[in-house]
N, CA, C, O and the ligand as a Tripos MOL2 file, in Angstrom:
@<TRIPOS>MOLECULE
protein
  241   239    61     0     0
PROTEIN
NO_CHARGES

@<TRIPOS>ATOM
      1 N           9.8590  -19.3970   -2.9170 N.3       1 MET1
      2 CA          9.2880  -20.0050   -1.7150 C.3       1 MET1
      3 C           9.0860  -18.9490   -0.6430 C.2       1 MET1
      4 O           9.9580  -18.1080   -0.4250 O.2       1 MET1
      5 N           7.9360  -18.9850    0.0310 N.am      2 PRO2
      6 CA          7.6690  -17.9870    1.0690 C.3       2 PRO2
      7 C           8.5510  -18.2240    2.2920 C.2       2 PRO2
      8 O           8.6730  -19.3440    2.7890 O.2       2 PRO2
      9 N           9.1440  -17.1660    2.7490 N.am      3 THR3
     10 CA         10.0440  -17.2400    3.8930 C.3       3 THR3
     11 C           9.6360  -16.2000    4.9220 C.2       3 THR3
     12 O           9.3820  -15.0430    4.5880 O.2       3 THR3
     13 N           9.5780  -16.6210    6.1600 N.am      4 LYS4
     14 CA          9.2350  -15.6640    7.2160 C.3       4 LYS4
     15 C          10.3890  -14.7000    7.4350 C.2       4 LYS4
     16 O          11.5430  -15.1050    7.5810 O.2       4 LYS4
     17 N          10.0610  -13.4500    7.4550 N.am      5 ILE5
     18 CA         11.0870  -12.4340    7.6790 C.3       5 ILE5
     19 C          10.5730  -11.3620    8.6290 C.2       5 ILE5
     20 O           9.3860  -11.3040    8.9520 O.2       5 ILE5
     21 N          11.4810  -10.5310    9.0570 N.am      6 LEU6
     22 CA         11.1100   -9.2740    9.6960 C.3       6 LEU6
     23 C          11.6190   -8.1760    8.7850 C.2       6 LEU6
     24 O          12.7800   -8.1880    8.3760 O.2       6 LEU6
     25 N          10.7600   -7.2350    8.4680 N.am      7 LYS7
     26 CA         11.1960   -6.1310    7.6200 C.3       7 LYS7
     27 C          11.0610   -4.8130    8.3550 C.2       7 LYS7
     28 O          10.2370   -4.6520    9.2550 O.2       7 LYS7
     29 N          11.8890   -3.8860    7.9450 N.am      8 CYS8
     30 CA         11.8910   -2.5780    8.5780 C.3       8 CYS8
     31 C          10.5850   -1.8470    8.2720 C.2       8 CYS8
     32 O          10.0680   -1.9260    7.1580 O.2       8 CYS8
     33 N          10.0610   -1.1400    9.2640 N.am      9 ARG9
     34 CA          8.8090   -0.4020    9.0430 C.3       9 ARG9
     35 C           9.0100    0.8270    8.1830 C.2       9 ARG9
     36 O           8.0650    1.3470    7.5900 O.2       9 ARG9
     37 N          10.2360    1.2850    8.1200 N.am     10 ASN10
     38 CA         10.5170    2.4620    7.3070 C.3      10 ASN10
     39 C          10.4850    2.0750    5.8230 C.2      10 ASN10
     40 O          11.3200    1.2940    5.3660 O.2      10 ASN10
     41 N           9.5120    2.6270    5.0680 N.am     11 PRO11
     42 CA          9.3910    2.2560    3.6510 C.3      11 PRO11
     43 C          10.6150    2.6380    2.8280 C.2      11 PRO11
     44 O          10.8310    2.0920    1.7470 O.2      11 PRO11
     45 N          11.4040    3.5600    3.3250 N.am     12 GLU12
     46 CA         12.6030    3.9840    2.5950 C.3      12 GLU12
     47 C          13.7750    3.0650    2.8860 C.2      12 GLU12
     48 O          14.8060    3.1070    2.2140 O.2      12 GLU12
     49 N          13.5960    2.2490    3.8860 N.am     13 CYS13
     50 CA         14.6840    1.3750    4.3230 C.3      13 CYS13
     51 C          14.4300   -0.0290    3.8020 C.2      13 CYS13
     52 O          13.3350   -0.5690    3.9600 O.2      13 CYS13
     53 N          15.4140   -0.6030    3.1980 N.am     14 LYS14
     54 CA         15.2220   -1.9080    2.5510 C.3      14 LYS14
     55 C          15.6370   -3.0780    3.4290 C.2      14 LYS14
     56 O          15.6590   -4.2270    2.9890 O.2      14 LYS14
     57 N          15.9610   -2.7700    4.6560 N.am     15 ALA15
     58 CA         16.5050   -3.8220    5.5060 C.3      15 ALA15
     59 C          15.4620   -4.8660    5.8870 C.2      15 ALA15
     60 O          14.3020   -4.5430    6.1440 O.2      15 ALA15
     61 N          15.8900   -6.0990    5.9170 N.am     16 TRP16
     62 CA         15.0480   -7.1650    6.4440 C.3      16 TRP16
     63 C          15.9610   -8.2960    6.9120 C.2      16 TRP16
     64 O          17.0970   -8.4290    6.4570 O.2      16 TRP16
     65 N          15.4430   -9.0950    7.8170 N.am     17 VAL17
     66 CA         16.2100  -10.2410    8.2930 C.3      17 VAL17
     67 C          15.3010  -11.4550    8.3330 C.2      17 VAL17
     68 O          14.0920  -11.3340    8.5320 O.2      17 VAL17
     69 N          15.8850  -12.6090    8.1440 N.am     18 ARG18
     70 CA         15.0990  -13.8290    8.2630 C.3      18 ARG18
     71 C          14.6170  -13.9930    9.6990 C.2      18 ARG18
     72 O          15.3390  -13.7290   10.6600 O.2      18 ARG18
     73 N          13.3770  -14.4370    9.8060 N.am     19 ASP19
     74 CA         12.7870  -14.6170   11.1290 C.3      19 ASP19
     75 C          13.6340  -15.5550   11.9770 C.2      19 ASP19
     76 O          13.7710  -15.3610   13.1850 O.2      19 ASP19
     77 N          14.1920  -16.5560   11.3490 N.am     20 GLU20
     78 CA         14.9680  -17.5350   12.1170 C.3      20 GLU20
     79 C          16.2570  -16.9390   12.6710 C.2      20 GLU20
     80 O          16.8470  -17.4810   13.6050 O.2      20 GLU20
     81 N          16.6920  -15.8210   12.0910 N.am     21 PHE21
     82 CA         17.9070  -15.1760   12.5790 C.3      21 PHE21
     83 C          17.6100  -13.9660   13.4600 C.2      21 PHE21
     84 O          18.5190  -13.3410   14.0070 O.2      21 PHE21
     85 N          16.3440  -13.6510   13.5860 N.am     22 ALA22
     86 CA         15.9760  -12.4480   14.3310 C.3      22 ALA22
     87 C          15.8700  -12.7440   15.8200 C.2      22 ALA22
     88 O          15.5500  -13.8610   16.2280 O.2      22 ALA22
     89 N          16.1410  -11.7380   16.6080 N.am     23 THR23
     90 CA         15.9530  -11.8750   18.0450 C.3      23 THR23
     91 C          14.5180  -11.4900   18.3910 C.2      23 THR23
     92 O          13.7750  -11.0020   17.5390 O.2      23 THR23
     93 N          14.1430  -11.7090   19.6250 N.am     24 ALA24
     94 CA         12.7760  -11.4320   20.0540 C.3      24 ALA24
     95 C          12.4130   -9.9620   19.8520 C.2      24 ALA24
     96 O          11.2940   -9.6280   19.4630 O.2      24 ALA24
     97 N          13.3650   -9.1140   20.1210 N.am     25 GLU25
     98 CA         13.1120   -7.6850   19.9280 C.3      25 GLU25
     99 C          14.0710   -7.1470   18.8880 C.2      25 GLU25
    100 O          14.8870   -6.2630   19.1460 O.2      25 GLU25
    101 N          13.9420   -7.7030   17.7340 N.am     26 GLN26
    102 CA         14.8280   -7.3150   16.6300 C.3      26 GLN26
    103 C          14.5680   -5.8720   16.2210 C.2      26 GLN26
    104 O          13.4220   -5.4630   16.0360 O.2      26 GLN26
    105 N          15.6310   -5.1190   16.0840 N.am     27 SER27
    106 CA         15.4920   -3.7780   15.5340 C.3      27 SER27
    107 C          16.2690   -3.7310   14.2310 C.2      27 SER27
    108 O          17.1550   -4.5470   13.9740 O.2      27 SER27
    109 N          15.9070   -2.7480   13.4170 N.am     28 CYS28
    110 CA         16.5110   -2.6620   12.0970 C.3      28 CYS28
    111 C          18.0280   -2.4910   12.1960 C.2      28 CYS28
    112 O          18.5080   -1.6090   12.9070 O.2      28 CYS28
    113 N          18.7810   -3.3340   11.4850 N.am     29 PRO29
    114 CA         20.2410   -3.2240   11.5170 C.3      29 PRO29
    115 C          20.7570   -1.9580   10.8360 C.2      29 PRO29
    116 O          21.9030   -1.5600   11.0450 O.2      29 PRO29
    117 N          19.9220   -1.3340   10.0320 N.am     30 LEU30
    118 CA         20.3610   -0.1320    9.3210 C.3      30 LEU30
    119 C          19.9420    1.1530   10.0300 C.2      30 LEU30
    120 O          20.7540    2.0560   10.2330 O.2      30 LEU30
    121 N          18.6710    1.2230   10.4020 N.am     31 CYS31
    122 CA         18.1880    2.4850   10.9710 C.3      31 CYS31
    123 C          17.7230    2.3330   12.4150 C.2      31 CYS31
    124 O          17.2550    3.2960   13.0240 O.2      31 CYS31
    125 N          17.8510    1.1290   12.9620 N.am     32 ASN32
    126 CA         17.4860    0.8940   14.3640 C.3      32 ASN32
    127 C          16.0040    1.0720   14.6330 C.2      32 ASN32
    128 O          15.5890    1.1750   15.7870 O.2      32 ASN32
    129 N          15.2140    1.1070   13.5890 N.am     33 GLY33
    130 CA         13.7700    1.2840   13.7630 C.3      33 GLY33
    131 C          13.0900   -0.0370   14.0800 C.2      33 GLY33
    132 O          13.7240   -1.0920   14.0700 O.2      33 GLY33
    133 N          11.8030    0.0280   14.3580 N.am     34 PRO34
    134 CA         11.0300   -1.1820   14.6360 C.3      34 PRO34
    135 C          10.8330   -2.0090   13.3740 C.2      34 PRO34
    136 O          10.8580   -1.4860   12.2600 O.2      34 PRO34
    137 N          10.6380   -3.2920   13.5670 N.am     35 MET35
    138 CA         10.4710   -4.1720   12.4160 C.3      35 MET35
    139 C           9.1520   -4.9180   12.4980 C.2      35 MET35
    140 O           8.6220   -5.1640   13.5810 O.2      35 MET35
    141 N           8.6350   -5.2690   11.3360 N.am     36 LEU36
    142 CA          7.3580   -5.9570   11.2450 C.3      36 LEU36
    143 C           7.5510   -7.3680   10.7230 C.2      36 LEU36
    144 O           8.4090   -7.6240    9.8770 O.2      36 LEU36
    145 N           6.7390   -8.2820   11.2410 N.am     37 ARG37
    146 CA          6.7570   -9.6310   10.6820 C.3      37 ARG37
    147 C           6.1370   -9.6090    9.2950 C.2      37 ARG37
    148 O           5.1530   -8.9130    9.0460 O.2      37 ARG37
    149 N           6.7190  -10.3670    8.4200 N.am     38 SER38
    150 CA          6.1990  -10.4040    7.0640 C.3      38 SER38
    151 C           6.6130  -11.7170    6.4010 C.2      38 SER38
    152 O           7.2990  -12.5560    6.9860 O.2      38 SER38
    153 N           6.1750  -11.8490    5.1860 N.am     39 ILE39
    154 CA          6.5550  -13.0100    4.3850 C.3      39 ILE39
    155 C           7.2360  -12.5060    3.1320 C.2      39 ILE39
    156 O           6.7490  -11.5860    2.4750 O.2      39 ILE39
    157 N           8.3420  -13.1010    2.8110 N.am     40 LYS40
    158 CA          9.0290  -12.7180    1.5930 C.3      40 LYS40
    159 C           9.0950  -13.9360    0.6880 C.2      40 LYS40
    160 O           9.4190  -15.0440    1.1160 O.2      40 LYS40
    161 N           8.7800  -13.6960   -0.5620 N.am     41 HIS41
    162 CA          8.8660  -14.7970   -1.5130 C.3      41 HIS41
    163 C          10.2310  -14.7780   -2.1680 C.2      41 HIS41
    164 O          10.5080  -13.9740   -3.0580 O.2      41 HIS41
    165 N          11.0630  -15.6700   -1.7100 N.am     42 LEU42
    166 CA         12.4170  -15.7230   -2.2380 C.3      42 LEU42
    167 C          12.4670  -16.7010   -3.4040 C.2      42 LEU42
    168 O          12.0960  -17.8670   -3.2660 O.2      42 LEU42
    169 N          12.9200  -16.2260   -4.5260 N.am     43 PRO43
    170 CA         13.0880  -17.1260   -5.6590 C.3      43 PRO43
    171 C          14.1870  -18.1330   -5.3620 C.2      43 PRO43
    172 O          15.1660  -17.8190   -4.6840 O.2      43 PRO43
    173 N          14.0190  -19.3210   -5.8650 N.am     44 ALA44
    174 CA         14.9720  -20.3850   -5.5730 C.3      44 ALA44
    175 C          16.3780  -19.9970   -6.0170 C.2      44 ALA44
    176 O          17.3270  -20.0230   -5.2330 O.2      44 ALA44
    177 N          16.4840  -19.6400   -7.2800 N.am     45 VAL45
    178 CA         17.7730  -19.1960   -7.7990 C.3      45 VAL45
    179 C          17.5390  -18.0170   -8.7210 C.2      45 VAL45
    180 O          16.8810  -18.1420   -9.7540 O.2      45 VAL45
    181 N          18.0730  -16.8950   -8.3490 N.am     46 GLN46
    182 CA         17.9360  -15.7290   -9.2140 C.3      46 GLN46
    183 C          19.0440  -14.7490   -8.9060 C.2      46 GLN46
    184 O          19.1480  -14.2270   -7.7960 O.2      46 GLN46
    185 N          19.8410  -14.5170   -9.8750 N.am     47 ASN47
    186 CA         20.9760  -13.6250   -9.6640 C.3      47 ASN47
    187 C          20.7600  -12.2370  -10.2480 C.2      47 ASN47
    188 O          21.4200  -11.2700   -9.8670 O.2      47 ASN47
    189 N          19.8220  -12.1650  -11.1780 N.am     48 LYS48
    190 CA         19.5850  -10.8560  -11.7820 C.3      48 LYS48
    191 C          18.8430   -9.9480  -10.8200 C.2      48 LYS48
    192 O          17.9240  -10.3810  -10.1240 O.2      48 LYS48
    193 N          19.2360   -8.7240  -10.7870 N.am     49 VAL49
    194 CA         18.5430   -7.7430   -9.9590 C.3      49 VAL49
    195 C          18.0290   -6.6340  -10.8560 C.2      49 VAL49
    196 O          18.7950   -5.8650  -11.4380 O.2      49 VAL49
    197 N          16.7290   -6.5750  -10.9490 N.am     50 LYS50
    198 CA         16.1470   -5.5100  -11.7650 C.3      50 LYS50
    199 C          15.9880   -4.2410  -10.9420 C.2      50 LYS50
    200 O          15.5940   -4.2880   -9.7760 O.2      50 LYS50
    201 N          16.2910   -3.1370  -11.5450 N.am     51 PRO51
    202 CA         15.9850   -1.8730  -10.8560 C.3      51 PRO51
    203 C          14.4780   -1.6980  -10.8100 C.2      51 PRO51
    204 O          13.8090   -1.7320  -11.8430 O.2      51 PRO51
    205 N          13.9570   -1.5150   -9.6360 N.am     52 GLN52
    206 CA         12.5130   -1.4120   -9.5100 C.3      52 GLN52
    207 C          12.0790    0.0370   -9.4230 C.2      52 GLN52
    208 O          12.7730    0.8780   -8.8510 O.2      52 GLN52
    209 N          10.9110    0.3170  -10.0040 N.am     53 PRO53
    210 CA         10.3910    1.6930   -9.9170 C.3      53 PRO53
    211 C          10.1040    2.0520   -8.4720 C.2      53 PRO53
    212 O           9.6660    1.2150   -7.6830 O.2      53 PRO53
    213 N          10.3520    3.2790   -8.1470 N.am     54 ARG54
    214 CA         10.1500    3.7190   -6.7680 C.3      54 ARG54
    215 C           8.6830    3.7260   -6.4010 C.2      54 ARG54
    216 O           7.8350    4.1710   -7.1750 O.2      54 ARG54
    217 N           8.3960    3.2330   -5.2220 N.am     55 LYS55
    218 CA          7.0200    3.3180   -4.7550 C.3      55 LYS55
    219 C           6.7930    4.6740   -4.0990 C.2      55 LYS55
    220 O           7.6840    5.2730   -3.4970 O.2      55 LYS55
    221 N           5.5740    5.1140   -4.2470 N.am     56 ARG56
    222 CA          5.2390    6.3650   -3.5850 C.3      56 ARG56
    223 C           5.0770    6.1250   -2.0880 C.2      56 ARG56
    224 O           4.6290    5.0640   -1.6550 O.2      56 ARG56
    225 N           5.4420    7.1060   -1.3350 N.am     57 LYS57
    226 CA          5.3250    6.9730    0.1150 C.3      57 LYS57
    227 C           3.8780    6.7390    0.5290 C.2      57 LYS57
    228 O           3.6050    6.0480    1.5110 O.2      57 LYS57
    229 N           2.9610    7.3180   -0.2250 N.am     58 SER58
    230 CA          1.5620    7.2590    0.1770 C.3      58 SER58
    231 C           0.9940    5.8480    0.0430 C.2      58 SER58
    232 O          -0.0470    5.5330    0.6180 O.2      58 SER58
    233 N           1.6900    4.9960   -0.7280 N.am     59 GLU59
    234 CA          1.1850    3.6410   -0.8800 C.3      59 GLU59
    235 C           1.3660    2.8350    0.3920 C.2      59 GLU59
    236 O           0.6590    1.8520    0.6100 O.2      59 GLU59
    237 N           2.2590    3.2200    1.1900 N.am     60 PHE60
    238 CA          2.5370    2.4270    2.3750 C.3      60 PHE60
    239 C           1.5820    2.7670    3.5110 C.2      60 PHE60
    240 O           1.6760    2.1860    4.5920 O.2      60 PHE60
    241 ZN         15.4930    0.3370    8.7400 Zn       61 ZN61
@<TRIPOS>BOND
     1     1     2 1
     2     2     3 1
     3     3     4 2
     4     3     5 am
     5     5     6 1
     6     6     7 1
     7     7     8 2
     8     7     9 am
     9     9    10 1
    10    10    11 1
    11    11    12 2
    12    11    13 am
    13    13    14 1
    14    14    15 1
    15    15    16 2
    16    15    17 am
    17    17    18 1
    18    18    19 1
    19    19    20 2
    20    19    21 am
    21    21    22 1
    22    22    23 1
    23    23    24 2
    24    23    25 am
    25    25    26 1
    26    26    27 1
    27    27    28 2
    28    27    29 am
    29    29    30 1
    30    30    31 1
    31    31    32 2
    32    31    33 am
    33    33    34 1
    34    34    35 1
    35    35    36 2
    36    35    37 am
    37    37    38 1
    38    38    39 1
    39    39    40 2
    40    39    41 am
    41    41    42 1
    42    42    43 1
    43    43    44 2
    44    43    45 am
    45    45    46 1
    46    46    47 1
    47    47    48 2
    48    47    49 am
    49    49    50 1
    50    50    51 1
    51    51    52 2
    52    51    53 am
    53    53    54 1
    54    54    55 1
    55    55    56 2
    56    55    57 am
    57    57    58 1
    58    58    59 1
    59    59    60 2
    60    59    61 am
    61    61    62 1
    62    62    63 1
    63    63    64 2
    64    63    65 am
    65    65    66 1
    66    66    67 1
    67    67    68 2
    68    67    69 am
    69    69    70 1
    70    70    71 1
    71    71    72 2
    72    71    73 am
    73    73    74 1
    74    74    75 1
    75    75    76 2
    76    75    77 am
    77    77    78 1
    78    78    79 1
    79    79    80 2
    80    79    81 am
    81    81    82 1
    82    82    83 1
    83    83    84 2
    84    83    85 am
    85    85    86 1
    86    86    87 1
    87    87    88 2
    88    87    89 am
    89    89    90 1
    90    90    91 1
    91    91    92 2
    92    91    93 am
    93    93    94 1
    94    94    95 1
    95    95    96 2
    96    95    97 am
    97    97    98 1
    98    98    99 1
    99    99   100 2
   100    99   101 am
   101   101   102 1
   102   102   103 1
   103   103   104 2
   104   103   105 am
   105   105   106 1
   106   106   107 1
   107   107   108 2
   108   107   109 am
   109   109   110 1
   110   110   111 1
   111   111   112 2
   112   111   113 am
   113   113   114 1
   114   114   115 1
   115   115   116 2
   116   115   117 am
   117   117   118 1
   118   118   119 1
   119   119   120 2
   120   119   121 am
   121   121   122 1
   122   122   123 1
   123   123   124 2
   124   123   125 am
   125   125   126 1
   126   126   127 1
   127   127   128 2
   128   127   129 am
   129   129   130 1
   130   130   131 1
   131   131   132 2
   132   131   133 am
   133   133   134 1
   134   134   135 1
   135   135   136 2
   136   135   137 am
   137   137   138 1
   138   138   139 1
   139   139   140 2
   140   139   141 am
   141   141   142 1
   142   142   143 1
   143   143   144 2
   144   143   145 am
   145   145   146 1
   146   146   147 1
   147   147   148 2
   148   147   149 am
   149   149   150 1
   150   150   151 1
   151   151   152 2
   152   151   153 am
   153   153   154 1
   154   154   155 1
   155   155   156 2
   156   155   157 am
   157   157   158 1
   158   158   159 1
   159   159   160 2
   160   159   161 am
   161   161   162 1
   162   162   163 1
   163   163   164 2
   164   163   165 am
   165   165   166 1
   166   166   167 1
   167   167   168 2
   168   167   169 am
   169   169   170 1
   170   170   171 1
   171   171   172 2
   172   171   173 am
   173   173   174 1
   174   174   175 1
   175   175   176 2
   176   175   177 am
   177   177   178 1
   178   178   179 1
   179   179   180 2
   180   179   181 am
   181   181   182 1
   182   182   183 1
   183   183   184 2
   184   183   185 am
   185   185   186 1
   186   186   187 1
   187   187   188 2
   188   187   189 am
   189   189   190 1
   190   190   191 1
   191   191   192 2
   192   191   193 am
   193   193   194 1
   194   194   195 1
   195   195   196 2
   196   195   197 am
   197   197   198 1
   198   198   199 1
   199   199   200 2
   200   199   201 am
   201   201   202 1
   202   202   203 1
   203   203   204 2
   204   203   205 am
   205   205   206 1
   206   206   207 1
   207   207   208 2
   208   207   209 am
   209   209   210 1
   210   210   211 1
   211   211   212 2
   212   211   213 am
   213   213   214 1
   214   214   215 1
   215   215   216 2
   216   215   217 am
   217   217   218 1
   218   218   219 1
   219   219   220 2
   220   219   221 am
   221   221   222 1
   222   222   223 1
   223   223   224 2
   224   223   225 am
   225   225   226 1
   226   226   227 1
   227   227   228 2
   228   227   229 am
   229   229   230 1
   230   230   231 1
   231   231   232 2
   232   231   233 am
   233   233   234 1
   234   234   235 1
   235   235   236 2
   236   235   237 am
   237   237   238 1
   238   238   239 1
   239   239   240 2
@<TRIPOS>SUBSTRUCTURE
     1 MET1         2 RESIDUE 1 A MET
     2 PRO2         6 RESIDUE 1 A PRO
     3 THR3        10 RESIDUE 1 A THR
     4 LYS4        14 RESIDUE 1 A LYS
     5 ILE5        18 RESIDUE 1 A ILE
     6 LEU6        22 RESIDUE 1 A LEU
     7 LYS7        26 RESIDUE 1 A LYS
     8 CYS8        30 RESIDUE 1 A CYS
     9 ARG9        34 RESIDUE 1 A ARG
    10 ASN10       38 RESIDUE 1 A ASN
    11 PRO11       42 RESIDUE 1 A PRO
    12 GLU12       46 RESIDUE 1 A GLU
    13 CYS13       50 RESIDUE 1 A CYS
    14 LYS14       54 RESIDUE 1 A LYS
    15 ALA15       58 RESIDUE 1 A ALA
    16 TRP16       62 RESIDUE 1 A TRP
    17 VAL17       66 RESIDUE 1 A VAL
    18 ARG18       70 RESIDUE 1 A ARG
    19 ASP19       74 RESIDUE 1 A ASP
    20 GLU20       78 RESIDUE 1 A GLU
    21 PHE21       82 RESIDUE 1 A PHE
    22 ALA22       86 RESIDUE 1 A ALA
    23 THR23       90 RESIDUE 1 A THR
    24 ALA24       94 RESIDUE 1 A ALA
    25 GLU25       98 RESIDUE 1 A GLU
    26 GLN26      102 RESIDUE 1 A GLN
    27 SER27      106 RESIDUE 1 A SER
    28 CYS28      110 RESIDUE 1 A CYS
    29 PRO29      114 RESIDUE 1 A PRO
    30 LEU30      118 RESIDUE 1 A LEU
    31 CYS31      122 RESIDUE 1 A CYS
    32 ASN32      126 RESIDUE 1 A ASN
    33 GLY33      130 RESIDUE 1 A GLY
    34 PRO34      134 RESIDUE 1 A PRO
    35 MET35      138 RESIDUE 1 A MET
    36 LEU36      142 RESIDUE 1 A LEU
    37 ARG37      146 RESIDUE 1 A ARG
    38 SER38      150 RESIDUE 1 A SER
    39 ILE39      154 RESIDUE 1 A ILE
    40 LYS40      158 RESIDUE 1 A LYS
    41 HIS41      162 RESIDUE 1 A HIS
    42 LEU42      166 RESIDUE 1 A LEU
    43 PRO43      170 RESIDUE 1 A PRO
    44 ALA44      174 RESIDUE 1 A ALA
    45 VAL45      178 RESIDUE 1 A VAL
    46 GLN46      182 RESIDUE 1 A GLN
    47 ASN47      186 RESIDUE 1 A ASN
    48 LYS48      190 RESIDUE 1 A LYS
    49 VAL49      194 RESIDUE 1 A VAL
    50 LYS50      198 RESIDUE 1 A LYS
    51 PRO51      202 RESIDUE 1 A PRO
    52 GLN52      206 RESIDUE 1 A GLN
    53 PRO53      210 RESIDUE 1 A PRO
    54 ARG54      214 RESIDUE 1 A ARG
    55 LYS55      218 RESIDUE 1 A LYS
    56 ARG56      222 RESIDUE 1 A ARG
    57 LYS57      226 RESIDUE 1 A LYS
    58 SER58      230 RESIDUE 1 A SER
    59 GLU59      234 RESIDUE 1 A GLU
    60 PHE60      238 RESIDUE 1 A PHE
    61 ZN61       241 GROUP 0 **** ****
């Protein structure tokens, strides 16, 4: 299900917070950087975590 989130602008940083828990001027809890509004598709129930291939910096 799509969920509104704020994600860190730093592509190397995986931090994100749910929009409903974010403050008006939310900054990244990990690197203190600026955050962007986004949508995250959260699976209803999924416990497995696959290691994902690294994205190239240039893709961002
Ligand atoms: Zn960050």
